[in-house]
C-alpha positions as CSV (number, residue, x, y, z in Angstrom):
1,A,102.6,87.2,69.6
2,V,105.8,87.0,67.6
3,P,105.5,88.3,64.1
4,I,106.5,86.0,61.3
5,Q,108.3,87.3,58.3
6,H,109.1,85.2,55.2
7,A,112.2,85.9,53.1
8,A,113.0,84.0,49.9
9,T,116.8,84.1,50.4
10,L,119.3,84.3,53.2
11,P,120.5,87.8,52.1
12,E,116.9,89.1,52.1
13,A,116.3,87.7,55.6
14,I,119.5,89.4,56.9
15,S,118.7,92.7,55.1
16,F,115.2,92.6,56.8
17,L,116.8,92.0,60.2
18,R,119.3,94.8,59.7
19,G,116.5,97.1,58.7
20,L,114.9,96.5,62.1
21,H,118.1,96.8,64.0
22,S,121.1,98.2,62.2
23,D,123.5,96.9,64.9
24,I,122.0,93.4,65.1
25,K,124.5,90.5,65.4
26,I,123.8,87.3,63.5
27,C,125.0,84.5,65.8
28,G,125.4,81.0,64.3
29,V,124.8,78.0,66.6
30,E,127.5,75.7,65.4
31,I,130.5,73.7,66.6
32,L,133.3,75.6,65.0
33,P,136.9,76.5,66.3
34,E,135.9,80.2,66.6
35,A,132.6,79.5,68.5
36,A,132.3,80.6,72.1
37,S,130.8,78.4,74.7
38,L,127.2,79.2,75.5
39,H,128.2,79.2,79.2
40,Q,130.3,82.3,78.5
41,M,127.2,84.2,77.4
42,P,129.2,86.0,74.7
43,F,126.3,88.2,73.6
44,S,126.2,92.0,73.0
45,G,123.0,93.7,72.2
46,A,120.4,92.8,69.6
47,T,121.0,89.3,68.3
48,A,119.5,87.0,65.8
49,F,120.3,83.3,66.0
50,M,120.8,81.1,63.0
51,V,120.5,77.3,63.5
52,G,121.2,74.7,60.9
53,N,119.5,71.4,60.3
54,E,120.1,68.4,62.5
55,R,122.2,66.4,60.0
56,G,124.5,68.9,58.4
57,G,124.3,72.0,60.6
58,L,124.8,75.4,59.0
59,T,125.6,75.7,55.3
60,R,128.7,77.5,54.1
61,E,126.5,80.4,53.0
62,Q,124.9,80.6,56.5
63,I,128.3,80.4,58.2
64,Q,129.6,83.3,56.0
65,A,126.6,85.4,56.9
66,C,127.2,85.1,60.7
67,D,129.0,87.7,62.7
68,T,129.7,85.4,65.7
69,F,129.2,81.8,66.7
70,V,128.2,79.9,69.9
71,Y,128.1,76.2,70.7
72,I,126.2,74.3,73.3
73,P,128.7,72.5,75.6
74,Q,127.9,68.8,75.8
75,F,129.4,66.3,78.2
76,G,130.6,62.8,77.4
77,G,131.7,61.3,74.2
78,G,128.4,61.1,72.5
79,V,127.1,62.8,69.3
80,G,127.9,66.5,69.0
81,S,124.4,67.5,68.0
82,L,121.0,68.1,69.3
83,N,117.5,68.2,67.8
84,V,117.3,71.7,66.3
85,A,114.2,72.7,68.3
86,C,116.0,71.6,71.5
87,A,119.2,73.4,70.6
88,C,117.2,76.6,69.7
89,S,115.4,76.4,73.1
90,V,118.6,76.1,75.0
91,V,120.3,79.0,73.2
92,L,117.2,81.3,73.4
93,Y,116.9,80.6,77.1
94,Q,120.5,81.4,77.8
95,F,120.2,84.6,75.8
96,T,117.2,85.7,77.9
97,V,119.2,85.0,81.1
98,W,121.9,87.3,79.7
99,A,119.6,89.9,78.3
100,S,117.4,90.1,81.4
101,Q,120.3,91.4,83.5
102,P,120.0,95.2,84.0
103,K,123.6,95.8,82.9
104,N,122.7,94.3,79.5
105,G,119.6,96.5,78.8
106,G,117.0,94.0,79.8
107,L,114.5,92.4,77.5
108,G,112.1,95.3,77.3
109,V,109.4,93.5,79.2
110,D,109.0,92.6,82.8
111,E,109.5,89.0,83.8
112,D,106.2,87.1,84.5
113,V,105.5,86.4,88.1
114,C,105.3,82.8,89.2
115,P,101.6,81.9,88.7
116,E,99.6,80.6,91.6
117,M,98.2,77.2,90.9
118,T,94.5,76.7,91.7
119,K,95.0,73.0,91.7
120,L,98.3,71.4,92.5
121,H,99.9,69.2,89.9
122,G,103.1,67.3,89.5
123,A,105.0,66.4,92.7
124,G,102.9,68.8,94.7
125,S,99.7,66.9,94.0
126,F,100.5,63.7,95.8
127,P,102.5,62.8,99.0
128,L,106.1,61.9,98.3
129,K,107.7,58.8,99.9
130,G,108.8,59.6,103.4
131,T,106.5,62.7,103.8
132,T,103.1,63.2,105.3
133,A,100.2,64.4,103.3
């Protein structure tokens, strides 16, 4: 289970995080000129991610509190934003890919093994066109 901590203000939240890890980096997820592409995996050590709301992104106060920034590369000329839950999922997944590499210290826990399914589901539960059952 992930512990949940409430902080009344942004400075209180950052102070709490730095109390847990003095060298933690606060990484904002925002499209800014200084932001690095998530594809570059520009991480280093303990990292807390700050995401803004879907309409306005991070506030000025939040931007000033960040040590680094990443953006999620998007293709095409569409809107430069994602649902905040989706954006957070993408960033956290990419961070775990980076952190799970032995040279980066790992995540501190072993990766789960692929579970064996007692009952097939999805594409494995029915014959696909052009295959035999």
